[in-house]
C-alpha positions in Angstrom: 10.6 -2.1 -7.5 9.7 -5.5 -9.0 6.8 -6.1 -11.3 3.6 -5.6 -9.3 0.0 -6.6 -9.9 -3.1 -5.1 -8.4 -5.6 -7.3 -6.6 -9.4 -7.3 -6.7 -9.5 -5.8 -3.2 -10.7 -2.2 -2.8 -8.2 0.0 -1.0 -8.6 0.1 2.8 -9.0 3.4 4.5 -6.2 4.2 7.0 -7.0 6.3 10.0 -4.7 8.3 12.2 -4.2 7.0 15.8 -3.9 9.4 18.7 -2.7 8.0 22.0 -3.2 4.4 20.6 -6.8 5.2 19.7 -8.2 5.4 16.2 -9.4 8.9 15.3 -11.8 9.9 12.5 -8.9 11.5 10.6 -8.1 9.7 7.3 -4.4 9.4 6.8 -4.6 7.6 3.4 -5.6 4.6 1.5 -3.9 1.2 1.6 -3.6 -0.7 -1.7 -2.7 -4.4 -1.8 -0.3 -5.3 -4.6 1.3 -8.6 -5.5 5.0 -8.8 -6.2 4.8 -11.5 -8.8 8.6 -12.2 -8.8 8.8 -12.9 -5.1 5.2 -14.0 -4.4 4.7 -11.4 -1.7 1.7 -9.2 -0.9 2.7 -5.5 -0.4 0.5 -2.9 1.2 1.2 0.5 -0.2 -0.3 3.7 1.3 -1.3 6.7 -0.8 -2.4 9.9 0.7 -5.3 10.3 -1.8 -7.8 7.8 -3.1 -7.2 6.6 -6.6 -9.3 4.2 -8.7 -6.9 1.5 -10.0 -8.2 -1.4 -12.2 -7.9 -4.8 -10.7 -5.5 -7.4 -12.2 -3.3 -4.6 -13.8 0.4 -4.2 -13.7 1.5 -1.1 -11.9 4.6 0.8 -10.7 4.9 2.5 -7.3 6.4 6.0 -7.5 8.8 7.3 -4.7 8.1 4.5 -2.3 9.5 4.9 1.2 9.5 1.9 3.6 9.6 2.3 7.4 10.2 -0.9 9.4 8.4 -1.3 12.8 7.5 -4.0 15.3 3.9 -5.1 15.6 3.3 -7.7 18.2 6.3 -10.1 17.9 7.0 -9.5 14.3 8.8 -7.0 12.1 6.7 -5.4 9.4 7.2 -2.7 6.8 5.0 0.4 6.4 5.3 1.6 2.8 4.1 5.0 1.7 4.3 6.3 -1.9 3.5 9.3 -4.0 1.5 7.4 -6.6 0.7 4.1 -8.2 0.6 4.2 -12.0 -0.4 1.7 -14.6 2.4 0.2 -16.8 2.3 -2.0 -19.9 2.6 -5.7 -19.1 
């Protein structure tokens, strides 16, 4: 993965959906990262909450992307085992 930078945003809680309705079951936490090489924002889901300092360089471990259609656009769901700090 390219060089990634954390944002100031807190992770968003991701809930499970059952029959297109949101349940109270937490599936994970979505972290917004910036790919500084390509200028894109990536949303990475971890199964456990992790405190990650803002404006830090990180590496995503074992990321798996799954494309899907939302509305009229293709998007990517990315799940990972962990996000770790790296030296800049």
